Structures are given as structure tokens and as C-alpha cells.
C-alpha positions in Angstrom: -15.4 -30.2 -33.8 -11.7 -31.0 -32.8 -11.3 -30.4 -28.9 -7.8 -29.1 -29.5 -9.0 -26.1 -31.8 -10.0 -24.6 -28.7 -6.5 -25.0 -26.7 -5.4 -21.4 -29.2 -8.5 -20.0 -28.5 -8.1 -20.3 -24.5 -4.6 -19.4 -24.6 -5.4 -16.2 -26.4 -8.1 -15.2 -23.6 -6.2 -15.9 -20.4 -3.3 -13.6 -22.2 -5.5 -11.4 -22.6 -7.1 -11.2 -18.8 -3.8 -11.6 -17.7 -2.1 -8.3 -20.0 -5.5 -6.1 -19.2 -5.5 -6.6 -15.3 -1.5 -6.1 -15.7 -2.2 -3.0 -17.8 -4.9 -1.6 -15.5 -2.9 -2.0 -12.2 0.2 -0.2 -14.0 -2.8 2.9 -15.2 -4.4 2.6 -12.0 -1.0 3.8 -10.3 0.7 6.2 -12.5 -2.8 7.8 -11.6 -2.4 7.7 -8.1 0.6 9.2 -8.4 -0.3 11.5 -10.9 -2.6 13.0 -8.1 -0.5 12.6 -5.0 2.1 14.7 -7.0 -0.7 17.8 -8.1 -1.8 18.0 -4.2 0.1 20.4 -1.4 2.2 18.5 1.3 0.2 19.2 4.2 2.0 19.3 7.8 -1.3 18.3 10.6 -1.7 18.2 14.1 -2.1 14.1 14.4 -2.5 10.9 16.5 -1.5 7.3 16.1 -4.7 5.4 16.4 -3.2 2.0 15.4 -0.4 0.2 12.8 -0.5 -2.7 11.9 1.9 -5.3 10.0 0.9 -7.5 7.2 2.8 -10.7 5.7 2.5 -11.8 2.2 4.1 -14.4 0.9 4.9 -18.1 1.3 7.6 -19.9 3.1 8.3 -23.5 3.4 9.4 -26.1 5.9 12.7 -27.5 4.6 13.0 -24.7 1.7 13.6 -20.6 1.7 10.2 -18.6 0.4 9.5 -15.4 -0.3 7.7 -13.3 2.3 7.8 -10.2 2.9 5.8 -7.5 5.5 4.5 -4.3 5.0 3.3 -2.3 7.3 1.1 0.8 8.3 -0.4 3.3 10.5 -3.7 4.7 10.9 -3.2 8.5 12.0 -6.7 10.2 13.4 -6.2 14.1 12.5 -8.0 16.4 14.5 -11.8 16.9 12.9 -11.9 12.6 13.5 -10.7 11.7 9.8 -8.8 8.9 9.9 -6.1 8.0 7.0 -3.9 4.7 7.0 0.0 5.1 5.3 2.1 2.8 4.0 5.4 2.9 6.0 8.5 1.6 6.7 10.2 -0.9 9.2 12.3 1.2 11.3 9.6 4.0 11.6 7.1 1.5 12.5 9.1 0.6 15.4 9.2 3.6 16.5 5.5 4.5 16.7 3.3 3.5 20.0 -0.1 4.0 19.5 -1.6 7.2 21.1 1.6 9.3 20.3 0.4 12.4 19.0 2.8 15.4 16.9 2.5 16.4 13.8 1.8 14.4 10.1 3.2 15.1 7.1 1.6 13.8 3.7 0.6 14.5 0.3 -2.5 12.8 -1.1 -1.8 9.1 -0.1 1.7 9.6 0.3 3.7 9.3 3.8 6.2 11.7 4.4 6.6 11.4 8.3 5.3 11.9 11.6 7.2 14.2 13.8 6.3 13.4 17.6 5.6 16.0 19.8 7.8 15.9 22.9 
């Protein structure tokens, strides 16, 4: 068997794997979006338990890389349930661990946090 005969098959298999991975990510995102839209917006008393930042990407010593920072906050509701939400950088900077107030969310979608004065 010619060793180069397997190359088209290999390329096809890799293409199918990449396509299925991308398609499944899109479908999962659409399902989560749809599920969030079907749920009511909740406004509940909560406390900021912790917050974290996650940096993804690369930067190189002498060139510009692409680096993104994603911010998250974990809130504890009255019953002890905890939920982590992705939040914006400015919102991240305004929150402090231990803050108490009203958390507004819809499923996994964060809408805001109003600190109690």
C-alpha cells in the first residue's frame, strides 16, 4: 500500500473531528442561551463569597501576544447555594468579598449585583 494513500483519509478524519467539535460547541451555547431565556429573572439576597480572574492566551517576550482576562464572582444565596457568574472587569473591580446585597440573574446569565448600604 502506498504510504501517501492514507494522507487524504487522515486529513478527512481531522476535518470531521474539528467540524464536530465546533458544531457541538455552537449547539451547547445555543441550548444554554435558550434555556436562560426561558427562565425568569431572579432577584435574591446574596453575599459575594469569592472572586477570581482567569487569563488565557500567550504573550511573548519581544512581541505582542493575544491575552484575555475573564472575571468571575461566586455568590452565596440565603439557603447556602452558591453560583459562579462571569462578570465584566469594571464590575469585578467594584465587588469585594463579603459584600451583601441583591443578586439579579437569569439561569446562568448574570444581570447585576446591588450592594446593600
